[in-house]
N, C-alpha and C positions, 0 to 999 in steps of 0.2 A: 575470374580470380577466386580461389577457394578461401574459406574462412581462415585457414592457416596462413595464407598469403596476405590477408586483409590487414589494413592498418587502422587503428582506432578502437575505441571502446565499443561494446555491443550496441549501445544506443547513445547518440549525441544529437540533441535537438537545440537549435539556436534561433531565437526570434520567431517562433512558429506562430503564424496567424492564418485563420480561415474565416473568410467573410462569405455570407450568402446575402447578396444585396446589401441592405442596411444592417442586417444582423451580423454581429461579430461573435462567432461561436468559440473561437480560440484567439486570445488577444496578447500574443507575445510570450509563449512558453519557452523556457530554457531548462533543460535537464540533461543529466549524464547518468547512464546506467553502467556500472562497472562489472567486469567479469565475476561471475559467482553470486551476484546480487539476487536476492528475492525482493523485488522492488514493487512497493505498493503505490498505485496511482489513484489518489483519493480526491473526492470532491462531491458536493451535493449534485442532485439531478440537474441536468442542464448546464453543468460547469464546463463542459467541453471534453470530457474524458474520452468518450467513444470517438468523437471527431479527431482527437489527437492520435488515437491508436490507428484509425483509418489512414491518416497521413503517414504514420510510422511504417505501416505495411504497404504503402504505395497504392492504396485503393482510391484515394482522392489526392488532388494536387494542393499544396499549400498556396494561399494567396501571397504570403511573404514568408521568409525564413527558410531554414534548411533542416533536413533530417539526414543523418548518416547512421547506417547500421554496419558495424565493423569497418567504418570509413567509406562505405558505399552509399550512393543515392538510390533509394528504392524506386524512384521514378525512372531510373536508367534502364529498367527491364528486369526480366525474370532472373537473370544471372546475378543481379545485385541482391537478391533474396536468398542466395545460397547460405545454408546454415540457419535460416530464419523460418519460423512457422508460428501458427496461432490461428485464432478466430476472433471475429468481432460480432458481438451479440450472440445469438444461439447458433450452433452449427446445424447445417441442414443435410439430410440424407434422404434416399429413396425409402419411404416407409414400407413398401411392399417387398423389399429385398432384405436379406439377412444382414446382420452386422458384418460378417466376414465378407459377403459379396460387395457390400458398400466399400469396404476397405480395399478390396481387390481392384475396384474401379478407380479409386483414388490412387492406388499404387501404379496403375497403368498410365495415369497422367504424369506422375512424378518421375517414373523411370528410375535409372541409376540403382537397379536391384531392389527397389522398394517392395516388389511383390514377394520377395523372400523374407520380408520382415513382418508380414501380416500376423503370423502366429505370435511372434515376439512382442509386438505392441499390444495385442489382445491380452497377453499375460501381464504386461506392465500395468494396464488399467483394470485388470481383474475382471475381464469379460469373456474369458475363454469358454466358460460353461454356458454362456448365452450367445455365442458366436453364430449358431445355426438358427436362432430365432429372428423373426422379422423385426426390423427396427420400429415398426408401428406399434409393437407390443412392449417396447422399452419404456421405462420410467424416464422422467426428465433427467434425473441424475445419471442414468445409464447413457442417455444420448450425449450429455456433456462429456462423459468419460470417453465415449466413442469419438467425439470430436478431438479430444486430446490424442487418442490413438492414431487418428488420421494425420494429425500434425507430426506425431513421432515417426511416421514413415519416412520423413525427410532426414532423420537423424539430426535434428536441429541443435545448435549451440545456444540459440536464443529462442525463447517461447514468449509470445505476447497473447495474453488471455483477457477477454473483456467480460467482467462479472461472471467468472466460471461457477460460482456457488449460488447465483441468483435463483430463487424459486425452489431450492433444495430443502428437504426436511432435515432435521438435526443429524440423522444418520448419513444422509447424502453429503451434508456439509463436512462431516467428519471424514468421510471417504475422500472427498475432494482435497481437504487439507492434507491428509496423509499422502495423497498422490503427488501434490505439488512439492511436499517436503522430500519425497523420494527422488523426484526429478532434480531438485536442487542439490541433494546430497550426492547425486551422480555427476555433478559438475555443470549442470545446465544453468544458464542465466534465465530468470523468469521475471517478466513484467506482468502484473495483473492489476486491472482496475477493479475497485470494489467499494461497496458502501457498508460491508460487514466489518466494522472496525475491530471487533474482538478477534476475528480471524486474521486480519492484517497484522494486528499487534503480536499474535502468536507466530505468524509465518515470516514476516518481512524484517529485514535488517535495515533497509532504507526506504524512505517514502518521499513522494511529492504530493503536496496538497494544493489543489487549484480552486480558485474562487472567481466566479464570473469570467471564466476563460483566462484568468491570470494566475501566475504562480504566487502562492502565499507562503510556501515553505518547500525546501528540498534539503534532505540530509538524513542522518540517522535518527532513530527514535531516541537514542540516548542523548544526542545533542539537543533535540527539541525539548526533552524533559529538563535538561540542565539549564537551558535558557529560561524556562518557566520557573525553575527552582522547586524546592520541596516545601509544601505548606505544612506547618505544624499546628496542632491544637494543644493548648496549654490550659490547665486548670490548677489553681493554687489556693492556699488558705486566705490569700488577700489579693484578689485579682486587680483591684485598683492600683495597689503598690506594684504588683507584677507588671502591669502595663507600662508604668513609668520606667521600671527597670529595663523592659524590652526596648522601649523607645530610645533609651540612652545607650544601650549595649552595642558595641561594635560588632558588625557581622550579622545583625538581626535587622530585617527589613519589613516594612509594611505591617508593623504590629498594630492590631485593631481589635476592638471587642468582637467576639464571635456572634453569629446570628442566634445561636442557641446557648449562649453563655460562654464563659471562658475567654480565651484570647487566641487569635489566629495570627501567625507571622510566617515569614519566609526566612530560610537560612541556606547559605551556599554549601555548608559542610557540617558534618557531625561534630567536629571540634568546636564550631561556633555555638552549637546547641549545648555542648558540655560546659563551655565557659558561662553560658547563660544560666544553666542550672546552679552553678556555684554562686553566681551573682545574686540569684533569687534567694538562695539559702542565707547568704550574708545579709540580705535586706529583710529577712524575716518572713518572706512569702514562700512557704514550703510547697513543693511540687506535689500535687495530688494526681495529676494526669499529664503526660507529655507524649504525644503520638504523632508520627509522620503520616501525611496523607498525600502520597505521591500522585501526581496527575496521570490519569489514564489517557490513552490515545483519543478516547471520546471527548474528554475535557479539552484537550489541545485542539482537536478538530473543530469543535464548535467555537472555540475562542478565535480561531483563524478564519472561519468561514461565515460566521453570523455577524449581523450588523449591516448598516447602510454605508454607502460611500464607496469610493474606488479603492481605498487602501484597506488592507486587512488589519484588524486590530491586533495589538500585541497580546500574546497569549497570557502573560503573567497576571494582569489584573483580573481577568475572567476566571482563571484558575483559583485565585485567592477568594474571589467572591463565592464560588461554588463550595469551597472547602470550609469557609468560615462558619 
């Protein structure tokens, strides 16, 4: 069954568990990747990201739960991976062969006219000028891009990438970011695991955050920030009086003295902040400084993944503590 005939989202994972003896590497992951997503799969080292991607690509069997790619079980055979490509950890090639020859060998395995696309995919990953060089002379970033070129031979609708920018220098990270952006702009759905939070924040529209093999969050970055709220820093001519006003004001939450002076508080909307400004003026606490400090993905990531216990902490208190 082709991708066009398939039923279901690009990725649908339910109750995914992987055990190695007494070690539970993945402990009940649920996630859905929608068409056109650039989906970031995030978590600390050892959180189960690579193991999850291996199960999504059908490389290992789940202990429990299910994976469906366009409605198909990747364990059902190669045909179930029609329209799907990617790599887990670093791609591997014959170092003594040229980049082009390596791709030609991959194309021979893929069939379906893949051999005619070697030049096209080299252009996409911007390796045409190094196609005749041996892969052993490639930089790490070039080998990563060659891995994506090999995946593109299949004309995938879904690409799964495991830490594609790991080990790259700043220029290599920039090139990888631009490449992923081009693929997404061309209509491809991309799932990438990463610990480079700034890159994910720039590239991804939706994320899943895993902690100790369990889901801590799945959704859009905008929804995650909304749940955490925006933290404001306030400084006035009379902070003691201002704190009393903030504590009594409707729509103002978690007002407290800031760690470096002033007051920190959360507010769900700019209108609530405007009403607070008016109330402060009426109370004689004139505003000297009022600035939003919106939570970054790094703030939210640490709030969801740090700490002890089985349950991930709520992001909001940690974000307030950092910004105060």
